[in-house]
C-alpha positions as CSV (number, residue, x, y, z in Angstrom):
1,M,-217.2,-83.8,-266.4
2,S,-216.8,-87.6,-266.3
3,G,-215.6,-87.7,-269.8
4,R,-212.7,-85.3,-269.3
5,G,-211.1,-87.3,-266.4
6,E,-211.0,-87.6,-262.8
7,K,-212.3,-84.8,-260.7
8,L,-209.8,-82.6,-258.7
9,D,-209.9,-83.0,-255.1
10,L,-209.5,-79.5,-253.7
11,V,-209.1,-80.8,-250.2
12,Q,-206.1,-82.8,-251.0
13,E,-204.5,-80.1,-253.2
14,H,-204.8,-77.2,-250.8
15,G,-204.9,-79.1,-247.5
16,L,-208.2,-77.3,-246.7
17,G,-211.6,-78.5,-246.1
18,G,-214.6,-77.6,-248.1
19,Y,-216.7,-74.6,-247.5
20,D,-218.6,-76.4,-244.9
21,S,-218.1,-75.1,-241.3
22,E,-219.0,-78.2,-239.5
23,F,-215.4,-79.3,-238.9
24,S,-214.0,-79.5,-235.4
25,E,-211.2,-77.2,-234.1
26,D,-208.7,-80.2,-233.7
27,E,-208.8,-81.1,-237.3
28,N,-208.2,-77.4,-238.3
29,D,-205.1,-77.3,-236.0
30,G,-203.6,-80.5,-237.5
31,E,-204.1,-79.3,-241.0
32,T,-202.5,-75.9,-240.4
33,S,-199.3,-77.5,-238.8
34,N,-198.8,-79.7,-241.8
35,C,-199.1,-76.8,-244.1
36,K,-196.5,-74.8,-242.1
37,S,-194.0,-77.6,-242.1
38,R,-194.3,-78.0,-245.9
39,R,-193.7,-74.3,-246.4
40,T,-190.6,-74.2,-244.2
41,N,-189.1,-77.2,-246.0
42,K,-189.6,-75.4,-249.4
43,D,-188.1,-72.2,-248.1
44,A,-185.1,-74.0,-246.6
45,A,-184.4,-75.7,-249.9
46,L,-184.5,-72.3,-251.7
47,L,-182.3,-70.6,-249.1
48,T,-179.5,-73.3,-249.0
49,K,-176.2,-72.2,-250.7
50,P,-174.2,-74.6,-252.9
51,F,-171.0,-74.4,-250.7
52,Q,-172.8,-74.6,-247.4
53,K,-172.2,-77.7,-245.4
54,E,-175.1,-79.8,-244.2
55,K,-176.2,-79.4,-240.6
56,Y,-176.0,-82.5,-238.5
57,A,-179.3,-83.3,-237.1
58,R,-177.7,-85.9,-234.9
59,L,-174.4,-86.4,-232.8
60,A,-171.2,-86.0,-234.8
61,H,-168.9,-88.9,-235.6
62,K,-165.8,-89.5,-233.4
63,Q,-163.5,-89.0,-236.4
64,V,-164.9,-85.6,-237.0
65,A,-164.2,-84.6,-233.4
66,V,-160.6,-85.9,-233.7
67,Q,-159.9,-83.9,-236.9
68,E,-161.3,-80.7,-235.3
69,R,-159.1,-81.2,-232.3
70,D,-156.0,-81.8,-234.4
71,R,-156.6,-78.7,-236.4
72,E,-157.0,-76.6,-233.2
73,E,-153.8,-78.1,-231.8
74,A,-151.8,-77.4,-235.0
75,R,-153.1,-73.8,-235.0
76,N,-151.9,-73.3,-231.4
77,R,-148.5,-75.0,-232.1
78,R,-147.9,-72.8,-235.2
79,F,-148.7,-69.7,-233.1
80,H,-146.1,-70.7,-230.4
81,L,-143.4,-71.5,-233.0
82,I,-143.8,-68.2,-234.7
83,A,-143.4,-66.4,-231.3
84,M,-140.1,-68.3,-230.6
85,D,-136.6,-67.1,-231.8
86,A,-134.4,-69.3,-234.0
87,Y,-132.3,-70.8,-231.2
88,A,-135.4,-71.7,-229.1
89,R,-137.1,-73.2,-232.1
90,H,-134.0,-75.3,-232.9
91,K,-133.8,-76.6,-229.3
92,K,-137.5,-77.6,-229.4
93,Y,-137.0,-79.5,-232.6
94,I,-134.0,-81.3,-231.2
95,N,-135.8,-82.3,-228.0
96,D,-138.8,-83.5,-230.0
97,Y,-136.5,-85.5,-232.2
98,L,-134.8,-87.1,-229.2
99,L,-138.2,-87.9,-227.6
100,Y,-139.5,-89.5,-230.7
101,Y,-136.5,-91.4,-232.0
102,G,-134.4,-91.7,-228.8
103,G,-130.7,-91.1,-228.2
104,S,-128.7,-88.3,-226.6
105,K,-127.4,-84.8,-227.5
106,E,-123.8,-86.0,-227.7
107,D,-124.7,-88.0,-230.8
108,L,-125.6,-84.8,-232.6
109,K,-122.5,-82.8,-231.6
110,R,-119.9,-82.1,-234.4
111,S,-116.4,-83.5,-234.0
112,T,-113.9,-80.8,-233.2
113,V,-110.8,-83.0,-233.6
114,N,-109.6,-81.4,-236.8
115,D,-110.5,-77.8,-235.9
116,K,-107.6,-75.3,-235.9
117,T,-107.4,-71.7,-234.7
118,D,-105.0,-69.1,-236.1
119,L,-102.6,-69.7,-233.1
120,D,-102.5,-73.4,-234.0
121,V,-101.6,-72.6,-237.6
122,I,-98.8,-70.2,-236.5
123,K,-97.4,-72.8,-234.1
124,E,-97.2,-75.4,-236.9
125,N,-95.6,-73.2,-239.5
126,H,-93.5,-70.9,-237.3
127,R,-89.7,-70.5,-237.9
128,F,-87.1,-68.9,-235.7
129,L,-85.4,-67.5,-238.8
130,W,-86.9,-67.3,-242.3
131,R,-84.7,-67.9,-245.2
132,E,-85.2,-67.5,-249.0
133,D,-85.7,-71.3,-249.4
134,D,-88.5,-71.2,-246.8
135,E,-90.4,-68.7,-248.9
136,A,-90.4,-70.7,-252.1
137,D,-93.8,-72.6,-251.8
138,M,-95.9,-70.3,-249.7
139,T,-99.3,-71.5,-248.6
140,W,-101.8,-69.4,-246.7
141,E,-100.6,-71.1,-243.4
142,K,-97.0,-70.1,-244.1
143,M,-98.0,-66.6,-245.1
144,L,-99.8,-66.2,-241.8
145,A,-96.8,-67.4,-239.9
146,K,-94.5,-65.1,-241.9
147,K,-96.7,-62.1,-241.2
148,Y,-96.4,-62.9,-237.5
149,Y,-92.7,-63.3,-237.8
150,D,-92.3,-59.9,-239.5
151,K,-94.0,-58.2,-236.4
152,L,-91.4,-59.6,-234.0
153,F,-88.4,-57.5,-232.8
154,K,-85.2,-59.5,-233.6
155,E,-82.5,-57.5,-231.7
156,Y,-82.5,-59.2,-228.4
157,C,-83.9,-62.6,-227.3
158,I,-86.0,-63.8,-224.4
159,A,-84.5,-66.9,-222.9
160,D,-85.9,-69.8,-220.9
161,L,-83.1,-71.0,-218.5
162,S,-85.2,-73.5,-216.5
163,R,-83.2,-76.5,-217.8
164,Y,-79.7,-74.9,-217.8
165,K,-78.2,-77.9,-215.9
166,C,-79.0,-80.1,-218.9
167,N,-77.5,-77.6,-221.2
168,K,-80.9,-77.0,-222.9
169,F,-82.1,-73.4,-223.5
170,G,-85.1,-71.9,-225.2
171,F,-85.0,-68.6,-227.1
172,R,-87.6,-66.5,-228.8
173,W,-87.9,-63.0,-230.2
174,R,-89.6,-60.2,-228.4
175,V,-93.0,-58.8,-229.0
176,D,-94.1,-55.2,-229.0
177,K,-95.3,-55.2,-225.4
178,E,-91.9,-56.5,-224.2
179,V,-90.1,-53.9,-226.2
180,I,-92.2,-51.1,-224.7
181,S,-91.6,-52.4,-221.1
182,G,-87.9,-52.9,-221.8
183,K,-87.9,-56.6,-221.2
184,G,-84.8,-58.2,-222.6
185,Q,-82.8,-55.0,-223.0
186,F,-83.2,-52.9,-219.8
187,C,-84.5,-55.8,-217.8
188,C,-83.1,-59.3,-217.5
189,G,-83.8,-61.4,-220.6
190,N,-84.6,-64.4,-218.6
191,K,-88.3,-65.4,-218.8
192,H,-88.7,-65.6,-215.0
193,C,-86.5,-62.7,-213.9
194,D,-87.0,-58.9,-213.8
195,E,-83.6,-57.7,-212.5
196,K,-82.5,-54.4,-213.9
197,E,-79.0,-53.9,-212.4
198,G,-75.7,-55.4,-213.4
199,L,-76.9,-56.6,-216.9
200,K,-74.4,-58.1,-219.3
201,S,-74.7,-58.8,-223.0
202,W,-74.0,-62.3,-224.3
203,E,-73.6,-63.6,-227.8
204,V,-74.9,-67.2,-228.1
205,N,-74.7,-69.7,-231.0
206,F,-78.2,-71.1,-230.8
207,G,-78.5,-74.6,-232.3
208,Y,-82.0,-75.9,-232.8
209,I,-84.0,-78.5,-234.8
210,E,-86.9,-77.0,-236.8
211,H,-89.2,-79.1,-239.1
212,G,-86.7,-82.0,-239.0
213,E,-83.8,-79.7,-240.0
214,K,-80.9,-78.7,-237.8
215,R,-80.1,-75.0,-237.9
216,N,-77.9,-72.4,-236.1
217,A,-78.5,-68.8,-235.3
218,L,-76.3,-66.2,-233.5
219,V,-78.4,-64.3,-231.0
220,K,-77.9,-61.7,-228.3
221,L,-79.0,-61.7,-224.7
222,R,-79.0,-59.3,-221.8
223,L,-78.8,-61.1,-218.5
224,C,-78.3,-60.3,-214.8
225,P,-75.3,-61.9,-213.0
226,E,-77.3,-64.8,-211.6
227,C,-78.8,-65.7,-215.0
228,S,-75.4,-65.2,-216.6
229,Y,-74.1,-67.9,-214.3
230,K,-76.9,-70.2,-215.5
231,L,-76.1,-69.5,-219.1
232,N,-72.4,-70.2,-218.7
233,Y,-73.0,-73.2,-216.4
234,H,-71.3,-75.7,-218.8
235,H,-69.0,-73.5,-220.9
236,R,-68.5,-69.8,-221.1
237,R,-70.2,-67.8,-223.9
238,K,-68.8,-64.8,-225.6
239,E,-69.5,-61.5,-223.7
240,V,-70.3,-58.5,-225.8
241,K,-68.6,-55.4,-224.4
242,A,-68.9,-51.7,-225.4
243,V,-66.4,-50.4,-227.9
244,K,-64.3,-47.6,-226.5
245,R,-64.4,-44.1,-227.9
246,K,-60.7,-44.2,-228.9
247,H,-61.0,-47.3,-231.0
248,R,-64.1,-45.9,-232.7
249,E,-62.2,-42.7,-233.5
250,E,-59.3,-44.7,-234.9
251,E,-61.6,-46.8,-237.1
252,H,-63.4,-43.7,-238.2
253,H,-60.0,-42.0,-238.9
254,H,-59.0,-44.9,-241.3
255,D,-62.3,-44.6,-243.2
256,I,-61.9,-40.8,-243.7
257,P,-60.3,-39.8,-247.1
258,A,-56.9,-38.3,-247.3
259,E,-58.0,-34.6,-247.8
260,K,-60.2,-34.7,-244.7
261,R,-57.5,-36.5,-242.8
262,T,-55.0,-33.7,-243.5
263,K,-57.5,-31.1,-242.2
264,T,-58.0,-33.0,-239.0
265,T,-54.2,-33.3,-238.4
266,E,-53.9,-29.6,-238.9
267,K,-56.5,-29.0,-236.2
268,H,-54.7,-31.3,-233.8
269,S,-51.4,-29.6,-234.5
270,C,-52.9,-26.2,-233.8
271,K,-54.3,-27.6,-230.5
272,S,-50.9,-29.0,-229.5
273,K,-49.2,-25.6,-230.3
274,G,-51.7,-23.8,-228.2
275,K,-51.2,-26.1,-225.3
276,S,-47.4,-25.8,-225.6
277,S,-47.6,-22.0,-225.6
278,L,-49.7,-22.1,-222.5
279,T,-47.2,-24.4,-220.7
280,E,-44.3,-22.1,-221.8
281,N,-46.2,-19.0,-220.4
282,F,-46.8,-20.8,-217.2
283,D,-43.2,-21.7,-216.8
284,S,-42.2,-18.1,-217.6
285,D,-44.4,-16.9,-214.7
286,Q,-42.5,-19.1,-212.3
287,E,-39.2,-17.5,-213.3
288,P,-38.0,-14.5,-211.2
289,E,-39.4,-11.1,-212.0
290,D,-35.9,-9.8,-213.0
291,K,-36.3,-11.4,-216.5
292,P,-39.4,-9.8,-218.0
293,D,-40.1,-10.6,-221.7
294,A,-41.8,-8.2,-224.0
295,D,-43.5,-11.0,-226.0
296,D,-45.2,-12.6,-222.9
297,P,-48.9,-11.9,-222.5
298,S,-50.3,-9.8,-219.7
299,E,-51.5,-11.2,-216.4
300,A,-55.1,-10.3,-217.2
301,E,-55.1,-12.7,-220.2
302,Y,-54.3,-15.7,-217.9
303,W,-57.4,-15.1,-215.9
304,K,-59.8,-15.2,-218.9
305,G,-60.0,-19.0,-218.8
306,P,-58.5,-22.0,-220.5
307,A,-57.7,-22.0,-224.1
308,Q,-60.7,-22.4,-226.3
309,D,-61.3,-25.8,-228.0
310,F,-62.2,-25.2,-231.6
311,E,-63.3,-28.9,-232.2
312,T,-66.9,-29.2,-233.1
313,K,-68.8,-32.4,-232.6
314,T,-70.9,-33.7,-235.4
315,R,-74.4,-35.1,-234.8
316,E,-73.1,-38.6,-235.4
317,D,-70.6,-38.2,-232.6
318,E,-73.3,-37.0,-230.2
319,F,-75.5,-39.9,-231.1
320,D,-72.6,-42.3,-230.6
321,E,-72.0,-40.9,-227.1
322,Y,-75.7,-41.1,-226.2
323,F,-76.1,-44.7,-227.4
324,E,-72.7,-45.9,-226.4
325,D,-73.9,-48.0,-223.4
326,M,-77.5,-48.6,-224.7
327,F,-76.8,-50.8,-227.7
328,L,-74.0,-53.2,-227.1
C-alpha cells in the first residue's frame, strides 16, 4: 500500500468517524451540522437560475433605494396622466414648466392683434354701391363683402339723423328683419324713430367718401314729419309724391298702338252716347204729360238702375290701384 501512494483518509472524505463507537455526542452533532451546510450550498448552486438576481445578505445601498423610489413615483405619475383629459394634462404641463423655469401665463399667450372675424372683413371691404370697376380684382375678402351686399334690400334706406345740424347724415340699406317688420317703409326710416303716421317719401342725393374716393348715390327715404324737418334743416330735399291715376292713364294711352287706341275711343264714345240718352230721357220726363213720345222708354226701365259700364279693368290696373300709395 505504501508503494501506491498516500492512504485515503475516510474520515476527512466523508466527514464521519471510524467504526469506533467511543466518540462523544458533541463531536457527532458538530460533524452532522457541517455536512448539512455543505449540502445546502451545493443544492443552492444547482437551483440558481441564470437571470435570477443575487440576494442581498446585507443592507441595500442608498442609491438602490433611490432608484426604486423613482420608479414607483414614475409609475404613479404615469397612471395619473393617463387618467386626465387633454386639457387638464396641458394645464399640468404648463404649471410644471412655470414652476421649473419661472415666468407667468401671459408670456405664453398668443398675440391677437392681427386676428380678424368675418364682420371685420366685411367692414373693411363693404361698399354702399358696387360698380363694375369694383368687381375687377376680386379677392376672398371682397367676395365676402359682395355676398353680404347682395342680401341687402336696396329700395329704401335707414338714416341716422343724430348730426342733422351739422348737415351730416348716415345712410345704409335695410336687412331682411327690417323689411319683415316694415322699418323704413311703413315705419319711419330714422334709426331712432318708430312713428307710423304721416310718413313722407324723400329723394336724397347722398354724397359720401368710400375707400378714398368721393361718390354720389340717389336714395329714397320714408320719414315722419319731425324727422322730415331734421332732413330739410339746411335745405329742402325733393319730395316724392304719388302719381295720379289720370296722368298714368294718359301716359299709358300714349304708349298704346293706334289700333288699340281706336277701340278705346269707340268705347268712350259709346259711353258718352249712353249718358247723353239718359240725360235726354230725364229731361223728357220733366216735360208736361201732354207731349208723350212713342220712342221714349217706359217708366219701368228707369227704375232698373243706372246704365251699365262695359269697361273691364285689367289685372295691371287692379295692381296699380292696390299699390298706388304703397310704393311711391
